KESESE-705125 format. One record per residue (C-alpha): x, z, y; residue in three letters. Coordinates in pm, 1 decimal, m for minus. Layout:
N
<px:X; pz:Z; py:Y; residu:ALA>
...
END
This chain:
97
<px:10159.6; pz:2754.2; py:4818.4; residu:UNK>
<px:9832.5; pz:2696.1; py:4638.5; residu:UNK>
<px:9806.9; pz:2432.1; py:4373.2; residu:UNK>
<px:9514.9; pz:2208.3; py:4464.6; residu:UNK>
<px:9494.0; pz:2066.0; py:4110.3; residu:UNK>
<px:9347.7; pz:2386.8; py:3966.2; residu:UNK>
<px:8988.4; pz:2327.9; py:3859.0; residu:UNK>
<px:8713.4; pz:2583.2; py:3806.0; residu:UNK>
<px:8706.0; pz:2954.7; py:3855.6; residu:UNK>
<px:8982.5; pz:3197.8; py:3764.0; residu:UNK>
<px:8930.6; pz:3419.3; py:3459.4; residu:UNK>
<px:8777.2; pz:3763.8; py:3504.4; residu:UNK>
<px:9031.0; pz:3991.8; py:3668.6; residu:UNK>
<px:8900.4; pz:4330.3; py:3541.4; residu:UNK>
<px:9035.2; pz:4488.3; py:3861.8; residu:UNK>
<px:8727.3; pz:4695.8; py:3952.5; residu:UNK>
<px:8684.2; pz:4812.9; py:3594.7; residu:UNK>
<px:9053.3; pz:4902.5; py:3568.1; residu:UNK>
<px:9037.9; pz:5107.5; py:3887.1; residu:UNK>
<px:8730.3; pz:5295.6; py:3764.3; residu:UNK>
<px:8894.1; pz:5363.7; py:3427.1; residu:UNK>
<px:9205.1; pz:5489.6; py:3606.7; residu:UNK>
<px:9004.3; pz:5728.3; py:3822.8; residu:UNK>
<px:8744.1; pz:5845.8; py:3571.0; residu:UNK>
<px:8883.6; pz:5809.3; py:3221.4; residu:UNK>
<px:9244.7; pz:5748.0; py:3135.5; residu:UNK>
<px:9517.9; pz:5715.3; py:3397.2; residu:UNK>
<px:9797.9; pz:5545.4; py:3196.0; residu:UNK>
<px:9586.2; pz:5270.4; py:3038.1; residu:UNK>
<px:9397.3; pz:5212.9; py:3362.0; residu:UNK>
<px:9723.7; pz:5158.0; py:3548.6; residu:UNK>
<px:9834.9; pz:4901.6; py:3290.8; residu:UNK>
<px:9498.4; pz:4730.8; py:3337.0; residu:UNK>
<px:9539.3; pz:4729.1; py:3716.4; residu:UNK>
<px:9887.9; pz:4579.0; py:3692.0; residu:UNK>
<px:9765.7; pz:4294.7; py:3468.8; residu:UNK>
<px:9443.4; pz:4244.8; py:3666.2; residu:UNK>
<px:9624.6; pz:4214.3; py:3997.2; residu:UNK>
<px:9823.6; pz:3914.6; py:3869.7; residu:UNK>
<px:9534.9; pz:3706.3; py:3730.6; residu:UNK>
<px:9423.9; pz:3519.4; py:4044.2; residu:UNK>
<px:9779.1; pz:3461.3; py:4166.6; residu:UNK>
<px:9881.0; pz:3300.4; py:3838.0; residu:UNK>
<px:9562.7; pz:3093.0; py:3833.5; residu:UNK>
<px:9625.2; pz:2970.2; py:4188.1; residu:UNK>
<px:9983.4; pz:2878.7; py:4093.1; residu:UNK>
<px:9840.7; pz:2655.3; py:3821.4; residu:UNK>
<px:9945.1; pz:2879.0; py:3530.7; residu:UNK>
<px:9595.1; pz:2886.8; py:3383.3; residu:UNK>
<px:9705.3; pz:2989.9; py:3033.2; residu:UNK>
<px:9910.4; pz:3277.4; py:3172.1; residu:UNK>
<px:9616.5; pz:3383.9; py:3391.8; residu:UNK>
<px:9389.8; pz:3388.0; py:3085.4; residu:UNK>
<px:9646.2; pz:3595.7; py:2891.9; residu:UNK>
<px:9675.5; pz:3844.3; py:3179.8; residu:UNK>
<px:9295.2; pz:3865.3; py:3198.0; residu:UNK>
<px:9273.3; pz:3935.7; py:2824.4; residu:UNK>
<px:9545.0; pz:4202.1; py:2851.9; residu:UNK>
<px:9373.9; pz:4365.4; py:3149.6; residu:UNK>
<px:9044.9; pz:4370.0; py:2960.2; residu:UNK>
<px:9210.6; pz:4509.9; py:2648.6; residu:UNK>
<px:9380.6; pz:4799.2; py:2829.7; residu:UNK>
<px:9072.6; pz:4872.4; py:3037.9; residu:UNK>
<px:8854.7; pz:4894.0; py:2726.1; residu:UNK>
<px:9110.8; pz:5108.2; py:2541.9; residu:UNK>
<px:9130.2; pz:5346.1; py:2838.8; residu:UNK>
<px:8751.2; pz:5363.2; py:2867.5; residu:UNK>
<px:8686.3; pz:5438.3; py:2501.6; residu:UNK>
<px:8976.3; pz:5682.8; py:2476.9; residu:UNK>
<px:8853.5; pz:5865.5; py:2787.0; residu:UNK>
<px:8500.0; pz:5868.1; py:2649.9; residu:UNK>
<px:8622.8; pz:6012.5; py:2319.4; residu:UNK>
<px:8811.0; pz:6289.0; py:2502.2; residu:UNK>
<px:8501.5; pz:6375.6; py:2707.1; residu:UNK>
<px:8288.6; pz:6393.7; py:2390.8; residu:UNK>
<px:8545.2; pz:6616.2; py:2214.0; residu:UNK>
<px:8560.3; pz:6850.7; py:2514.5; residu:UNK>
<px:8180.0; pz:6877.6; py:2527.1; residu:UNK>
<px:8166.7; pz:6953.5; py:2154.0; residu:UNK>
<px:8437.0; pz:7219.8; py:2192.5; residu:UNK>
<px:8248.7; pz:7384.9; py:2479.4; residu:UNK>
<px:7928.8; pz:7380.7; py:2273.4; residu:UNK>
<px:8107.1; pz:7544.5; py:1978.9; residu:UNK>
<px:8266.8; pz:7809.6; py:2202.3; residu:UNK>
<px:7930.9; pz:7877.2; py:2370.7; residu:UNK>
<px:7759.4; pz:7914.0; py:2034.8; residu:UNK>
<px:8033.2; pz:8150.4; py:1912.6; residu:UNK>
<px:8006.4; pz:8364.5; py:2225.1; residu:UNK>
<px:7627.9; pz:8371.4; py:2197.4; residu:UNK>
<px:7649.2; pz:8471.5; py:1830.5; residu:UNK>
<px:7901.9; pz:8744.7; py:1909.5; residu:UNK>
<px:7691.0; pz:8878.1; py:2195.2; residu:UNK>
<px:7375.2; pz:8871.2; py:1981.2; residu:UNK>
<px:7535.8; pz:9067.3; py:1700.6; residu:UNK>
<px:7670.1; pz:9331.6; py:1937.7; residu:UNK>
<px:8029.3; pz:9246.8; py:1860.2; residu:UNK>
<px:8107.7; pz:9146.8; py:2215.2; residu:UNK>
END
């Protein structure tokens, strides 16, 4: 049953962002973000505004951690491929390959 005394809008849920992070960047942290994000509106509608804000902050935290960790992994992989490509090119140019 909804609490009619709740005023204003619920905090940001981070649900869309968490789903995108789960799919594109980092599965474990994205899932934690989804779990927290899915509870935000329900807690707000129950009247537990402070708990809804805490869940929103946690969802945002895990979503951001997953995004930046995934981004770092992508950058490291690109650098490694560039180094391997340069090494293969150098080996082929010197006739050693």
